[in-house]
C-alpha positions as CSV (number, residue, x, y, z in Angstrom):
1,X,31.7,177.4,291.7
2,X,30.6,178.0,288.1
3,X,31.8,175.4,285.7
4,X,32.0,175.2,281.9
5,X,33.0,172.7,279.2
6,X,34.9,173.4,276.0
7,X,34.9,170.9,273.2
8,X,34.8,170.5,269.4
9,X,32.3,168.0,267.9
10,X,33.3,166.9,264.4
11,X,37.0,167.3,265.1
12,X,37.8,164.2,267.2
13,X,34.8,164.9,269.5
14,X,35.1,164.8,273.3
15,X,37.6,162.7,275.1
16,X,36.4,159.9,277.4
17,X,33.5,161.5,279.1
18,X,35.3,164.8,279.9
19,X,32.1,166.7,279.0
20,X,30.4,165.0,282.0
21,X,32.9,165.6,284.8
22,X,30.8,168.2,286.6
23,X,27.7,166.1,286.8
24,X,26.2,165.4,290.3
25,X,28.9,167.4,292.1
26,X,27.6,169.4,295.1
27,X,28.6,173.1,295.0
28,X,29.3,173.2,291.3
29,X,27.0,174.9,288.8
30,X,27.5,173.9,285.2
31,X,26.7,177.2,283.4
32,X,27.7,176.7,279.7
33,X,29.3,174.7,276.9
34,X,31.3,175.9,274.0
35,X,31.5,173.9,270.7
36,X,31.9,175.4,267.2
37,X,29.8,172.7,265.6
38,X,26.0,173.7,265.7
39,X,24.6,170.1,265.8
40,X,27.2,168.8,268.2
41,X,26.8,171.9,270.4
42,X,23.1,171.4,270.8
43,X,23.3,167.7,271.3
44,X,26.1,167.9,273.9
45,X,24.5,170.8,275.8
46,X,21.3,168.8,276.1
47,X,23.2,165.7,277.2
48,X,25.1,167.4,280.0
49,X,22.3,169.9,281.0
50,X,24.3,173.1,280.1
51,X,21.7,176.0,280.1
52,X,23.7,178.0,277.6
53,X,25.9,177.1,274.6
54,X,28.4,179.1,272.7
55,X,30.1,178.7,269.3
56,X,33.2,180.6,270.5
57,X,35.0,179.6,273.7
58,X,36.3,183.1,274.1
59,X,32.7,184.5,274.3
60,X,31.9,181.8,276.9
61,X,34.9,182.8,279.1
62,X,34.2,186.5,278.8
63,X,30.4,186.2,279.4
64,X,30.2,183.4,282.0
65,X,33.4,183.9,283.9
66,X,33.6,180.2,285.1
67,X,36.0,179.2,287.9
68,X,36.3,175.6,286.6
69,X,36.7,174.5,282.9
70,X,36.9,171.1,281.3
71,X,39.0,171.4,278.1
72,X,37.5,168.3,276.7
73,X,38.5,168.0,273.0
74,X,40.8,165.2,272.0
75,X,42.9,167.4,269.7
76,X,46.0,168.4,271.6
77,X,47.0,171.0,269.0
78,X,44.2,173.2,270.5
79,X,45.1,172.7,274.2
80,X,47.8,175.3,274.4
81,X,45.9,178.2,272.9
82,X,42.6,177.5,274.6
83,X,44.2,176.5,277.8
84,X,46.0,179.9,278.0
85,X,42.7,181.6,277.5
86,X,41.1,179.6,280.2
87,X,43.9,180.3,282.7
88,X,44.1,184.0,281.8
89,X,40.4,184.3,282.5
90,X,41.1,183.0,286.0
91,X,39.7,179.5,285.8
92,X,41.2,176.2,287.0
93,X,41.8,173.8,284.1
94,X,41.0,170.1,283.7
95,X,42.5,169.1,280.3
96,X,42.3,166.0,278.1
97,X,45.6,164.3,277.3
98,X,48.0,164.7,275.7
99,X,48.5,168.0,277.6
100,X,50.2,169.9,274.8
101,X,52.1,169.1,271.6
102,X,55.4,170.6,272.8
103,X,57.3,171.1,276.1
104,X,57.4,174.8,275.4
105,X,53.6,174.9,275.3
106,X,53.4,173.0,278.6
107,X,56.0,175.4,280.1
108,X,53.8,178.4,279.3
109,X,50.6,176.9,280.7
110,X,52.3,175.8,283.9
111,X,53.9,179.3,284.3
112,X,50.6,181.1,283.9
113,X,48.9,178.7,286.3
114,X,51.6,179.1,288.9
115,X,51.5,182.9,288.6
116,X,47.8,183.0,289.1
117,X,47.6,180.2,291.7
118,X,45.4,178.0,289.5
119,X,45.4,174.2,289.4
120,X,45.8,172.2,286.2
121,X,44.9,168.5,286.0
122,X,45.5,166.4,282.9
123,X,43.4,163.3,282.2
124,X,46.2,160.7,282.7
125,X,43.8,159.1,285.0
126,X,45.4,155.6,285.1
127,X,47.8,156.6,287.8
128,X,44.8,157.0,290.2
129,X,43.0,153.8,289.3
130,X,42.6,151.7,292.5
131,X,44.4,148.6,291.1
132,X,47.4,150.8,290.1
133,X,47.5,152.5,293.4
134,X,47.5,149.1,295.1
135,X,50.3,147.8,293.0
136,X,52.4,150.9,293.8
137,X,51.8,150.3,297.5
138,X,52.6,146.6,297.2
139,X,55.9,147.4,295.3
140,X,56.8,149.9,297.9
141,X,56.3,147.2,300.5
142,X,58.7,144.9,298.7
143,X,56.4,142.6,296.8
144,X,58.8,142.5,293.8
145,X,62.0,143.2,295.6
146,X,64.1,145.8,294.0
147,X,62.5,147.0,290.7
148,X,65.2,146.7,288.0
149,X,63.5,147.1,284.6
150,X,60.2,148.3,283.1
151,X,59.0,147.1,279.7
152,X,56.2,149.1,278.1
153,X,54.3,148.2,274.9
154,X,52.0,150.5,273.0
155,X,48.7,149.3,271.6
156,X,50.5,148.6,268.3
157,X,47.4,148.8,266.2
158,X,47.0,150.9,263.0
159,X,48.5,153.8,264.9
160,X,51.7,151.8,265.7
161,X,54.8,154.0,265.9
162,X,54.7,157.7,266.6
163,X,51.0,158.2,266.9
164,X,50.7,155.2,269.3
165,X,53.5,156.7,271.4
166,X,51.8,160.1,271.8
167,X,48.2,158.9,272.2
168,X,48.7,155.8,274.4
169,X,52.4,155.8,275.2
170,X,52.0,159.0,277.1
171,X,49.9,157.1,279.6
172,X,52.7,154.6,279.9
173,X,55.4,157.3,280.3
174,X,53.2,158.8,283.1
175,X,53.1,155.4,284.8
176,X,56.9,155.0,284.5
177,X,57.4,158.2,286.4
178,X,54.7,157.3,289.0
179,X,56.7,154.1,289.9
180,X,60.3,155.1,289.4
181,X,60.6,158.9,289.3
182,X,61.8,161.3,286.6
183,X,63.9,159.9,283.7
184,X,67.6,160.9,283.4
185,X,68.1,160.2,279.7
186,X,66.9,158.3,276.7
187,X,68.1,156.7,273.5
188,X,65.8,155.7,270.6
189,X,65.4,154.1,267.2
190,X,62.4,155.2,265.2
191,X,61.7,153.9,261.7
192,X,59.3,154.6,258.9
193,X,58.7,151.9,256.3
194,X,62.0,150.2,257.2
195,X,64.3,153.3,257.3
196,X,65.3,155.7,260.0
197,X,63.1,158.7,260.3
198,X,64.2,162.3,259.3
199,X,62.7,165.6,260.3
200,X,60.7,165.7,257.1
201,X,58.8,162.5,258.1
202,X,56.7,164.5,260.6
203,X,53.0,164.2,259.8
204,X,49.6,165.1,261.3
205,X,47.0,162.5,262.1
206,X,43.2,162.6,262.3
207,X,43.1,163.4,266.0
208,X,45.7,166.1,265.9
209,X,48.2,165.5,268.7
210,X,51.0,167.4,266.9
211,X,53.5,166.1,264.5
212,X,54.2,162.4,264.7
213,X,56.7,160.1,262.8
214,X,57.5,156.5,262.3
215,X,55.6,153.2,262.3
216,X,58.1,151.5,264.7
217,X,59.4,153.0,267.9
218,X,62.0,151.5,270.3
219,X,63.1,153.7,273.2
220,X,65.2,153.2,276.3
221,X,65.0,155.4,279.4
222,X,67.4,155.4,282.3
223,X,66.1,156.3,285.8
224,X,67.8,156.7,289.2
225,X,69.2,153.7,291.1
226,X,70.1,151.9,287.9
227,X,66.5,151.3,286.8
228,X,66.0,150.9,283.0
229,X,62.8,151.1,281.0
230,X,61.9,150.5,277.4
231,X,58.9,151.5,275.2
232,X,58.1,149.6,272.0
233,X,55.4,150.2,269.4
234,X,55.6,148.0,266.3
235,X,52.6,146.6,264.5
236,X,54.3,143.3,263.9
237,X,54.5,142.6,267.6
238,X,50.8,143.2,268.3
239,X,49.9,139.5,268.4
240,X,53.1,138.5,270.3
241,X,52.7,141.1,273.0
242,X,49.0,141.1,273.3
243,X,47.4,143.8,275.5
244,X,49.1,147.2,275.7
245,X,50.6,147.9,279.0
246,X,53.7,147.9,281.2
247,X,55.7,145.1,282.9
248,X,57.8,145.5,286.1
249,X,60.7,143.2,286.6
250,X,62.0,143.0,290.1
251,X,64.6,141.0,292.0
252,X,61.9,138.8,293.6
253,X,59.1,138.8,291.0
254,X,57.3,140.5,288.1
255,X,54.0,142.4,287.7
256,X,52.0,143.7,284.7
257,X,49.5,146.4,284.1
258,X,47.2,145.7,281.2
259,X,46.1,149.1,280.3
260,X,42.6,150.3,279.3
261,X,40.0,152.7,280.5
262,X,39.8,150.2,283.4
263,X,43.3,148.7,283.8
264,X,44.0,145.3,285.2
265,X,47.0,144.2,287.3
266,X,48.6,140.8,287.3
267,X,51.5,139.1,289.2
268,X,53.7,136.5,287.5
269,X,54.0,133.1,289.2
270,X,56.9,131.2,287.5
271,X,58.8,127.9,287.7
272,X,62.5,127.6,287.2
273,X,63.9,126.6,283.8
274,X,64.1,122.8,283.4
275,X,65.0,120.5,280.6
276,X,61.3,120.4,279.6
277,X,60.9,124.2,279.8
278,X,59.2,126.4,282.4
279,X,55.7,127.7,283.2
280,X,54.6,131.3,283.7
281,X,51.2,132.0,285.1
282,X,49.8,135.5,285.4
283,X,47.3,135.9,288.2
284,X,45.2,139.0,289.2
285,X,46.7,141.0,292.0
286,X,45.1,140.1,295.2
287,X,44.3,143.2,297.3
288,X,45.2,141.2,300.4
289,X,48.9,141.3,299.5
290,X,48.9,145.0,300.3
291,X,49.9,145.4,303.9
292,X,48.8,149.1,304.2
293,X,45.7,149.7,302.1
294,X,45.7,153.0,300.3
295,X,43.3,155.8,301.3
296,X,39.9,155.9,299.6
297,X,40.1,157.1,296.0
298,X,38.4,160.5,295.3
299,X,38.8,160.0,291.5
300,X,40.8,162.3,289.3
301,X,38.2,165.0,289.1
302,X,37.5,164.8,292.9
303,X,41.2,165.0,293.6
304,X,41.5,168.1,291.3
305,X,38.7,169.8,293.1
306,X,40.2,168.9,296.5
307,X,43.6,170.2,295.3
308,X,41.9,173.6,294.5
309,X,40.3,173.7,297.9
310,X,43.5,172.8,299.8
311,X,45.9,174.7,297.5
312,X,48.0,171.7,296.5
313,X,49.0,170.0,293.3
314,X,46.5,167.4,291.9
315,X,47.7,163.9,291.5
316,X,47.1,164.1,287.7
317,X,48.9,167.4,287.7
318,X,49.8,169.6,284.8
319,X,53.5,168.9,285.7
320,X,52.9,165.2,285.3
321,X,51.1,165.8,282.0
322,X,54.0,167.9,280.8
323,X,56.5,165.2,281.6
324,X,54.7,162.7,279.5
325,X,54.9,165.1,276.5
326,X,58.6,165.8,277.3
327,X,59.4,162.0,277.2
328,X,57.8,161.7,273.8
329,X,59.8,164.6,272.5
330,X,63.0,163.1,274.0
331,X,62.4,160.0,272.0
332,X,62.3,162.0,268.7
333,X,65.3,164.1,269.7
334,X,67.3,160.9,270.4
335,X,66.2,159.2,267.3
336,X,67.0,162.1,265.0
337,X,70.4,162.8,266.5
338,X,71.4,159.2,267.1
339,X,72.6,160.2,270.5
340,X,71.6,160.0,274.1
341,X,69.4,162.9,275.2
342,X,69.3,164.1,278.8
343,X,66.3,165.3,280.7
344,X,65.0,167.9,281.2
345,X,65.3,168.7,277.5
346,X,67.3,171.8,276.5
347,X,65.4,172.2,273.2
348,X,61.7,172.8,274.1
349,X,60.3,173.0,270.6
350,X,59.0,170.0,268.6
351,X,61.9,168.0,267.1
352,X,59.9,167.3,263.9
353,X,59.0,170.9,263.3
354,X,60.3,172.4,260.0
């Protein structure tokens, strides 16, 4: 199969190695790269061994006719338009996250892929990391008892608030769905410099992921079986919370995923409250607690290629990527309206759009 990479050096560059996903894969011929920046184009083409390089992705698609495309730029505002061109050219799509900037954009990409029997994967790769898969299996086996609550915290750095929610919180929203299914509704409180946001507070950031708003976000999601989840991003909590990630509170115990390119998973060992206090100790998840070890991990790209071959949905599917975007938009809709918002969203455009 012929493969190609589309990126944009100088405008956020390439996302987390997505230019290299076709390296050393039998049966795949990397034929070209597209990048509007001349220096970046030459440098990246040399790095990944692309024999031809184009300034215009449309020329690449027309001339090379690849069957596989890595849409590697970090700027999600370009994903919808370029993704449509990729799919309409007949190529399967592996896309950097966030998938799109609106639910409507995701809807269109998914509809075209469905019509043409093409497979979309989105780089929310944390759901396939071995430690996360082991935790999911252990929870299914009853390690924590009944999961009751999930508490997620963004990175809460200089991007705290809306940008943190879209860039990193989208990973956490994807993990919420992995463990407890689709959300039913959400409520939210989003502030900017101490006041509630309005639609006019929407702004664009350096790595354009669409309009964002607020420097503090608190959102609550409801899931089936009475499970509740929260997401918080507020710079003042960075030192208190520590590593960004998600905690699972169950009837018999607690676990935590500390997120990063390589996430870590911990179980909480705790003593009861006494007059002199209590002790909590977070210990790494021991693989031995999993009674039925998961199948070998093919990796997100390997899984996408296998999904193409077997005509199934990838684990890091376009649908899952679309849901992460939808949850972000649900937070803004709830914050702006001051009301509970149900999923799936009725309004599919961006809540902050003029």
